[in-house]
C-alpha positions in Angstrom: 40.1 67.6 218.9 44.0 68.1 217.3 46.8 66.1 216.5 48.7 66.5 219.6 45.6 66.0 221.8 45.0 62.8 219.6 48.5 61.7 220.6 48.0 62.4 224.1 44.7 60.3 224.5 46.2 57.8 222.6 49.1 57.8 224.9 46.8 58.0 228.2 44.9 55.3 226.9 48.3 52.7 226.5 48.9 53.7 230.0 45.8 52.6 231.2 46.1 49.2 228.9 49.6 48.8 230.5 48.2 49.5 234.1 45.5 46.7 233.0 47.3 44.5 231.9 49.8 44.3 234.5 46.7 44.4 237.2 45.6 41.5 235.4 48.9 39.6 235.5 49.3 39.9 239.2 45.3 39.5 239.9 45.6 36.3 241.9 48.6 37.5 244.1 46.8 41.2 245.0 43.5 38.7 245.6 45.5 36.3 247.7 46.7 39.8 249.5 43.5 41.2 249.9 42.2 38.0 251.5 45.0 37.9 253.8 44.2 41.4 254.9 41.1 40.4 255.3 41.7 37.8 257.6 44.1 40.2 259.6 41.3 42.2 260.3 39.1 40.2 260.9 41.6 38.7 263.3 41.6 42.1 265.1 37.5 42.0 265.3 37.8 38.6 267.1 40.3 40.3 269.8 38.4 43.8 270.1 35.3 41.7 270.7 37.0 39.8 272.9 38.3 42.6 275.2 34.9 43.7 274.9 33.2 40.7 276.4 35.6 40.4 278.9 35.1 44.0 279.9 30.8 43.3 279.9 31.6 39.9 282.1 33.2 42.5 284.6 30.9 44.9 284.4 28.4 42.1 285.6 29.8 40.9 288.1 30.3 44.5 289.3 26.6 44.9 288.9 25.8 42.0 290.8 28.1 43.0 294.1 26.6 46.2 293.6 23.1 45.3 294.0 24.3 42.9 296.7 26.0 45.3 299.0 22.4 48.2 297.9 20.2 45.2 299.3 22.5 44.5 302.5 22.4 48.1 303.0 18.8 48.8 303.0 19.0 46.1 305.6 21.2 48.6 307.6 19.1 51.0 306.9 15.6 49.3 308.0 17.7 48.2 311.6 18.6 51.6 312.4 15.1 53.0 311.7 13.8 50.0 314.0 16.0 51.6 316.6 15.3 55.3 316.0 18.8 55.6 314.7 17.5 57.7 312.6 20.9 59.7 311.9 22.8 56.1 311.3 19.8 55.3 308.7 20.6 58.3 306.9 24.1 57.4 306.2 23.4 54.5 305.2 20.9 55.9 302.9 23.7 58.5 301.4 26.0 55.1 300.9 23.1 53.4 299.1 22.7 56.7 297.1 25.9 56.5 296.1 25.9 52.8 295.3 22.6 53.4 293.1 25.0 55.7 291.3 27.7 53.4 290.3 25.2 50.4 289.6 23.2 52.8 287.3 26.6 53.7 285.7 28.1 50.2 285.7 24.5 49.1 283.8 25.0 51.8 281.2 28.4 50.7 280.5 27.2 46.9 280.3 24.4 47.5 278.2 26.8 49.2 275.7 29.2 46.5 275.5 26.1 44.4 275.0 25.3 46.6 272.2 29.0 46.2 270.8 29.3 42.9 271.4 26.2 42.1 269.5 27.5 44.4 266.4 30.7 42.8 266.5 29.5 39.5 266.1 26.8 40.2 263.8 30.1 42.1 261.4 32.3 38.9 262.2 29.8 36.5 261.2 29.3 38.3 257.9 33.2 38.8 257.3 33.6 35.3 258.1 30.9 34.4 255.6 32.7 36.5 252.9 36.4 35.6 253.4 35.1 31.8 252.8 33.1 32.7 250.0 36.1 34.5 248.1 38.3 32.3 248.9 36.1 29.4 247.4 36.0 31.7 244.7 39.8 32.4 244.8 40.5 28.2 244.5 38.2 28.2 241.7 39.9 30.9 239.9 43.0 29.0 240.8 42.2 26.0 239.5 40.9 27.4 236.4 43.8 29.6 235.5 45.9 26.2 236.3 43.5 24.3 234.0 43.8 27.0 231.2 47.4 27.5 231.8 48.1 23.7 230.9 45.6 23.7 227.9 47.8 27.0 226.6 50.8 24.6 226.8 49.3 21.9 225.5 47.8 24.2 221.9 51.1 25.1 221.9 53.1 22.1 221.5 49.9 20.5 219.5 50.9 23.8 217.1 54.7 22.9 217.1 53.4 19.8 216.8 51.8 20.1 213.7 54.8 22.4 212.4 57.2 19.8 212.7 54.8 17.6 211.3 54.1 19.7 208.1 58.2 20.1 207.9 58.4 16.3 207.7 55.4 15.8 205.5 57.4 18.4 202.9 60.3 17.0 203.5 58.8 13.4 202.7 57.1 14.3 199.6 60.8 16.4 198.5 62.9 12.5 199.0 59.4 10.9 197.0 59.7 13.3 194.4 63.6 13.2 193.8 63.1 9.1 194.5 60.3 9.2 191.6 63.0 11.6 189.2 65.7 9.1 189.8 63.8 5.9 189.1 62.5 7.7 185.6 66.1 8.7 185.0 67.1 5.4 185.5 64.4 3.8 183.5 65.4 6.3 180.7 68.9 5.0 180.9 67.7 1.6 180.6 65.7 2.5 176.9 68.6 4.3 176.4 71.1 1.2 177.1 68.6 -1.6 175.2 68.5 0.4 172.2 72.1 0.8 171.5 72.2 -2.9 172.6 69.5 -3.6 169.4 71.7 -1.6 167.3 74.7 -3.1 167.6 73.5 -6.8 167.3 72.1 -5.4 164.7 75.3 -4.6 163.1 77.0 -7.6 164.0 74.5 -9.5 162.2 74.8 -7.8 159.1 78.7 -8.0 159.5 78.4 -11.7 159.8 75.8 -11.9 156.3 73.5 -13.5 158.6 70.8 -10.5 159.1 69.6 -9.0 156.0 71.2 -5.9 154.7 69.8 -2.6 153.4 68.6 -3.2 149.5 71.4 -0.9 147.3 69.7 1.2 144.2 71.1 -1.8 141.8 68.9 -4.0 143.5 66.1 -2.5 143.1 66.3 -2.0 139.6 67.0 -5.9 139.1 64.1 -6.3 141.4 61.7 -3.7 139.2 63.2 -5.7 135.9 62.0 -9.0 137.2 59.1 -7.9 137.9 57.8 -6.2 134.3 59.5 -9.3 132.1 56.8 -11.1 134.1 
């Protein structure tokens, strides 16, 4: 793979990562919208189910009426045959045949409605269960997201607090070091002041003839001669 192909591959990977990152940030919103779409489709399915149930009911009423009409015309045909009204009986028989055709068609339609109703009911129940399950999962995900967001805020604040605490501790250490240095300076100044005071007092005593002064060379020779003579 040459360098340009590698660059294009890296760019495509970057685009995919950016797209995935965007989808991740919008995941809850997308999931909510998908749940709403599924709920809308479920509503449409229920409306369709209600419509088919209505058609089934109308068809069943037609079947009931057709069966009654066929039964009535069969009685008419029997009565015509009993009176030897063959032509009349044939006409009634033809009408019965037409009614039976209508009855068969209506029964087929109603049977189709029944199958559709059964399938739609099964699909609707499954969709309802899936939507409830997804909603529960969404609620769980949202609750977890809120908890993690709160934890992130706390962690961020804790990190900031630690940073500020470290800064305060550093400042405190600097102040303590400064105070220690200042105290040392005061102590040194005090010692220097005491030394200066002691020296001044000694000089004053010597000048007053109270404190002994340092021996001169003549004094030392006199002391030595006296020691030798003894």
